[in-house]
C-alpha positions as CSV (number, residue, x, y, z in Angstrom):
1,M,23.3,17.4,23.1
2,N,23.7,14.1,21.1
3,W,20.5,13.3,19.2
4,K,19.8,10.0,17.6
5,I,16.7,8.8,15.8
6,L,15.7,5.2,15.9
7,T,12.7,3.7,14.2
8,I,11.1,0.4,14.6
9,I,9.3,-0.7,11.4
10,L,7.2,-3.8,11.7
11,L,6.1,-6.2,9.0
12,T,7.2,-3.9,6.1
13,I,9.9,-1.5,5.4
14,G,8.8,1.8,4.0
15,G,9.1,5.5,4.4
16,L,6.5,8.1,5.1
17,S,4.7,9.5,2.1
18,F,1.9,11.9,1.8
19,T,-1.0,11.9,-0.6
20,G,-2.8,15.2,-0.9
21,K,-4.0,16.5,2.5
22,E,-4.5,13.1,4.0
23,E,-1.9,12.0,6.5
24,S,-0.3,8.7,5.6
25,S,0.3,7.8,9.3
26,L,-2.3,7.2,12.0
27,P,-1.2,7.5,15.6
28,W,-2.3,4.7,18.0
29,K,-5.2,5.7,20.2
30,A,-7.2,3.6,22.5
31,T,-10.4,5.2,21.2
32,R,-9.6,4.8,17.5
33,K,-9.6,1.4,16.0
34,L,-8.5,0.6,12.5
35,N,-11.0,0.3,9.7
36,W,-10.5,-0.9,6.2
37,N,-10.4,2.6,4.8
38,D,-7.1,3.0,6.7
39,F,-5.5,0.4,4.5
40,K,-4.4,2.4,1.4
41,G,-1.5,0.2,0.2
42,K,-1.7,-1.8,-3.0
43,V,-2.1,-5.5,-2.6
44,P,1.0,-7.1,-4.2
45,E,0.2,-9.0,-7.4
46,G,-0.2,-12.8,-6.7
47,S,-0.3,-12.3,-2.9
48,T,-2.1,-15.0,-1.0
49,V,-1.8,-13.1,2.3
50,A,-5.2,-11.8,3.6
51,A,-3.8,-8.5,4.8
52,L,-0.7,-6.7,6.0
53,T,-0.3,-4.1,8.7
54,S,2.7,-1.8,8.7
55,A,3.2,-0.2,12.1
56,R,6.2,1.5,13.7
57,I,7.5,3.1,16.8
58,N,9.4,6.3,16.4
59,F,12.0,6.9,19.1
60,K,14.1,10.1,19.4
61,Y,16.4,10.7,22.3
62,G,19.0,13.1,23.5
63,Y,21.0,13.5,26.6
64,S,23.4,15.8,28.4
65,I,25.4,15.7,31.6
66,R,23.2,18.5,33.1
67,Q,19.8,17.4,31.9
68,G,20.2,13.7,31.7
69,L,18.1,11.7,29.2
70,N,15.2,13.2,27.2
71,Y,13.2,11.2,24.7
72,E,10.1,11.1,22.6
73,I,8.2,7.9,21.6
74,S,5.3,7.6,19.2
75,C,3.4,4.7,17.7
76,F,2.0,4.8,14.1
77,F,0.0,2.8,11.6
78,E,1.3,3.3,8.1
79,K,-1.7,3.6,5.8
80,N,0.2,3.5,2.4
81,S,2.1,0.4,3.1
82,S,-0.8,-1.5,4.8
83,W,-3.3,-3.3,2.7
84,G,-6.1,-5.8,2.7
85,R,-6.9,-8.5,0.2
86,V,-9.6,-10.2,2.3
87,K,-11.6,-7.5,4.0
88,N,-13.9,-8.7,6.9
89,D,-14.2,-8.0,10.6
90,H,-12.3,-11.1,11.6
91,I,-9.2,-10.2,9.6
92,L,-9.5,-6.5,10.6
93,S,-9.5,-7.6,14.2
94,H,-6.3,-9.6,13.6
95,E,-4.6,-6.6,12.0
96,Q,-5.7,-4.4,14.9
97,G,-3.9,-6.9,17.1
98,H,-0.6,-6.3,15.2
99,F,-1.0,-2.5,15.7
100,D,-1.8,-3.0,19.4
101,I,1.3,-5.2,19.8
102,T,3.3,-2.3,18.4
103,E,1.7,0.0,21.1
104,I,2.6,-2.6,23.8
105,H,6.2,-2.3,22.8
106,A,6.1,1.5,22.7
107,R,4.9,1.4,26.3
108,K,7.6,-1.2,27.2
109,L,10.2,1.1,25.7
110,H,8.9,4.0,27.8
111,R,8.9,1.8,30.9
112,D,12.4,0.6,30.4
113,L,13.7,4.1,29.7
114,K,12.0,5.4,32.8
115,K,13.8,2.7,34.9
116,Y,17.1,3.5,33.3
117,K,19.7,5.0,35.6
118,F,21.4,7.6,33.4
119,N,25.2,7.2,33.0
120,H,26.6,9.8,30.6
121,A,29.7,7.6,29.9
122,T,27.6,4.7,28.6
123,A,24.3,6.3,27.7
124,S,24.4,5.7,24.0
125,K,25.4,2.1,24.4
126,D,22.8,1.5,27.2
127,I,19.9,3.2,25.3
128,N,20.7,1.3,22.1
129,A,20.7,-2.0,24.1
130,I,17.3,-1.1,25.6
131,Y,16.0,-0.3,22.2
132,Q,17.3,-3.5,20.6
133,N,15.9,-5.6,23.4
134,I,12.4,-4.0,22.7
135,V,12.8,-4.6,18.9
136,N,13.6,-8.3,19.6
137,Q,10.7,-8.7,22.0
138,Q,8.3,-7.0,19.5
139,N,9.4,-9.1,16.6
140,D,9.1,-12.3,18.7
141,M,5.6,-11.3,19.8
142,Q,4.4,-10.4,16.3
143,N,5.6,-13.8,15.0
144,E,4.1,-15.7,17.9
145,Y,0.8,-14.0,17.3
146,D,0.7,-15.1,13.7
147,D,2.1,-18.6,14.4
148,E,-0.1,-19.4,17.3
149,S,-3.3,-18.0,15.8
150,N,-2.4,-19.5,12.4
151,F,-2.7,-16.0,10.9
152,S,-6.2,-15.7,12.6
153,R,-7.5,-19.0,11.1
154,D,-7.6,-20.6,14.5
155,K,-10.5,-18.6,15.9
156,A,-10.1,-19.9,19.5
157,R,-6.4,-19.1,19.6
158,Q,-7.1,-15.7,17.9
159,A,-9.6,-14.9,20.6
160,E,-7.1,-15.9,23.3
161,W,-4.4,-13.7,21.7
162,L,-6.7,-10.7,21.5
163,K,-7.5,-11.0,25.2
164,K,-3.8,-11.4,25.9
165,I,-3.0,-8.2,23.9
166,Q,-5.7,-6.2,25.7
167,D,-4.6,-7.5,29.1
168,E,-1.0,-6.5,28.3
169,L,-2.1,-3.0,27.1
170,E,-4.0,-2.6,30.4
171,S,-1.1,-3.8,32.5
172,L,1.1,-1.1,30.8
173,K,-1.4,1.7,30.9
174,E,0.7,3.8,33.3
175,F,3.3,3.9,30.5
176,A,0.8,5.1,27.8
177,G,1.1,8.7,26.6
178,Y,4.9,8.4,26.7
């Protein structure tokens, strides 16, 4: 079986690291919202950015002629590379939006892979194209979120975006749980 590992890393590039017994990654859960204690990263010296969320989608897949396509998807918040300089509920809500956008795209990846008609001859190329399309959509949505909400400064647009994000999570709920 051919195995490939693809990882989407948003907003920052960083590997996993562990500090003591505490996990450095937090899986996305509808019942668990971020709090400022989750942001363990060091604020870069001279930074004027209020906060930064590092979230990623892990994607592992394999296939064979007999079994077809098998895959695993997971969505994580990276504690050690996420940080907050300005810590209030409004900024935290904006950062949760970034994590939720990552989850939206994990669900879209699952949706698109479920729709995929397996073809052993082109599977690797096809799956990589599906993945790249999701990466591009995700990057676009993250940028639009920051641009249109002016990094949460436009409170009306921020509220609109949070509703849009929740609506999209709801519309993709059948693809949650991967």
